[in-house]
C-alpha positions, 0 to 999 in steps of 0.5 A: 859791541853787541850788535855784530854777533849772535846775542843770548837774550829774548826779544822781550824781557820777562818780569819775575817779581819774586827774586828767589824764582830768578834762577838761571837755566843751565842752557841760558848760562851756557849761552852767556858763557859762549857770548862772553868767550866770543867777546873776549876772543874778538877783544870786545870785552875791555876794562874801562882803560881800554885793555882787553880782558882774557876769558881766564881773568873774567870775574863776576864784577866784569860781567856786571860792569861790562856785559850785564848792565851795558847789554841791557841798556843797549837792548832797551835803547833799541826798544825805545824804552829804559827799563832795568831788570835782572839778567835772568829776566832779560834772557828768559821767556818764562814767568818764573824759574825756581831754583834747583840749586843755589850757588854761594860764591865770591864775585872775585872768582874767575867765571871760567872756574865757575863754569867748570863747577856748573858742568860738574853739577850738571853731570852729577844731578843729571840736569838738562838744559832746563835745570835752574841754578840761583846765582846772585849776579844774574838773579838780582838786578845789577841796577839796584835790588831791594833787599827788604827791611831785614835779612830774612827778607833778602834775596839770599835767604829766600834763595837758600829756602827755595833751592830744592837740591840744596846749596853749593859753595864754590871755593875759587882759586884765591879762596875769596868766597871764604873771606866774604861775609855774604857767603858766611851768611848763606852758609849760616842760612843753609845750616839753619834751614837744614839744607843739603850743602856741597863744597866745590872747587873747579877741580871737583867736589870736596871730599870726592874728587878733591880731598886736599890742596890749598883750597881745602886747607882754606876751608878747614881754617874757615872763620866767620869773624875774618870775613869781609864785605864791600859795605862795613854796614852789611858786615855789622848787620850780618854779624849781629844776625848770626849771634842775635837773630832778627831782634839784634840785627839793626844793633850799631846801625842808624835807624829812624824813629820807627826803627827802620834802617836809614838808607843812603841812595835807597840801599846803603845802610849806615853805622851808628858808631865808627869807634875802633879798638886794638883789643882784638886782632886787626881785620883781614885788610889790616884795618882796626876792628870796630868796637861794636864787632869786638864786643860781639866777638867777646860776648859770643865766643861759643856761638861763633865757634859753633858756627865755624865748627858746623861749617868745617864739619861739612867738609867731608872726612876725606878732606880732613884725612892726612893722606900719605903721612908715611912711616918706616913701618908702612914704607914700600921699597920699590927698586924699579925707578919707573914704578915709583910715583907720588899722588897729587894728594900726597904731594899736596900734603907734603906742601902743607907740612913744608909750609908749617916747617918754614913758618917755624924757622927764620932761615927760609921762606916758602916763596924762595925755597928752591927745588934743590933745597927741598930735595937735598935738605928737607926731604932727607930730614923726613925720609930714612936712609935707603928710601925716597919720599915716594917709597915712604908714603906709597903702600905699593909700586905705582906707575906715574901717569904724568911726568913732571920735568922741573929745574932744581934751581927754580923755586919750589913754590913756582913749580907747585904753582905750575903743577896746580894750574896743570891739575886744574886744567886737566881736571886731575883728582888727588889719586893721580900719580905723578913722577916728580924727581925730588920725591922719586929719587933719593938725593943722597944716592943720586948717582946710584939711583940714576945710573940707568937714567936713559932707559928709565926716563924712556920707560916712564914717558912710554908708560905715561899719559903725558909730560909737563915741563915746568920752565924757569924764566932764564934761557940757560935753565930752559934749554938743557940736554935732559929736557931735550931728551925728554921732549924728543922721546915724547915727540917720537912716541906721540905723548902729550906735551904741556909747558908750565910756569907759575902763572899758567900752563900751555897744551902743545899737542892736545887741548885741555878740557873744554878745548882751551890750549892755554890755562891761566897765563903762560909767560910770554918771555918764556914763549919767546925763549922757546921760539928762539932756542937752538936746541942743538946747543942745549947745555948739560953740566956733564959734557959726555952726557950732553954729547950722548943726548945730541947723538940720540936726538940726531939718530932718532926717527921722526 
């Protein structure tokens, strides 16, 4: 699989005995990224069952299983040797590469998102191709790495200690790094060694480019007691270390007569007791908690609380600010519809409030509440008569930079998922202004608000950078007259068009950042509907409006 294309590794591997000096150079990481993109594009990167892997699905587990180990074995076979080593040693010709930055991350996070953070770090710190980042996937040998007799001897502690510029925690799309105990250990080491800590999502640095959204909420709810590990013995050792230090890190683990850990296969530690209890909440995966861990939580309440609070404090004040809370005294009446907009940050703050409201009732659920219900029930309960939500939270008129075209029968959860995919693909910050009808019109006065809609929507699109159509799965809800009108205006005036669904977005007129046209997975069924659609038959509840839009399209230029 590796022979027919250019390969990103050296003719002879380097050997770096000090694992903390196996940071990967930026250029080496770029070369790997290009190599993986080529493997995906040619469908050479496949699961063990033969299914190809999309570049948007590749994670660190895939890299270890289907790139790192196979590539090293392949190269070693060609050399007639059988050495085993790390990826950094494989691709480097230097004797060591000490880290500028150490990255703490989850292996389940997408490699595409990981590289988006690396690009931002490169720009922020002014790294050239020789800047070095310590990443466990590439620094540790994926054939087996000796982690040493104690946690202070493990590669992660040493890497945090060696990182000149500090540590970056990457919070991936599913916030899985906030659920992994090794990430919790790395954060503890960062604070203990007084290293600089920054937190990033693929959209940017938390507290700078990102100040709200689901990933920031996950950071705010961080709790080390809820974190997991592939090996329960690792989790126990780390929890012991966090509250008792080196002296107690072996508590509850099997040791020999000399006090050394008993290892299976040379690396796997063993629990000395597997007794469980129901006296504390069940673990994140639903299993009963071990009695040993339950005892730690009870005996060291304040220590765990201090650690949690220390990490949360690293999320900058801007990340905890309640943007766009809005009061009647602050409300700004904006009579011109095309000057009403809601920022991405304000929209995310609303989502947080809506989820809390739905949790308190048995009538509706976040996964099923529709855009129509939000527009006609939820928002009117929050906004005084005579205002829309955008007027309530905005301090002045704002020109929307992107137009959101949604279907009111669709779930609000699905529409927001598409918007989040779009924001990530376009690398939008919280300050970006959107036109999103439920928030920019008062559903209680919809007819009066939209009486001059044809002029308003044309002006909105002309003043914007682009348009996102969030499409439902039903054909009769996709091929609609209003959507036809908006698409025609975009085509006529060369505005960028993007299509979205809950699982991804598609760029139609210009690629997203990084030159990609699809971000996530755009629904194939929706694509088929669009390919087969007869837009001259686009439907509308108002037949007069339907006829008027058809005539507008026929008479338009282009």
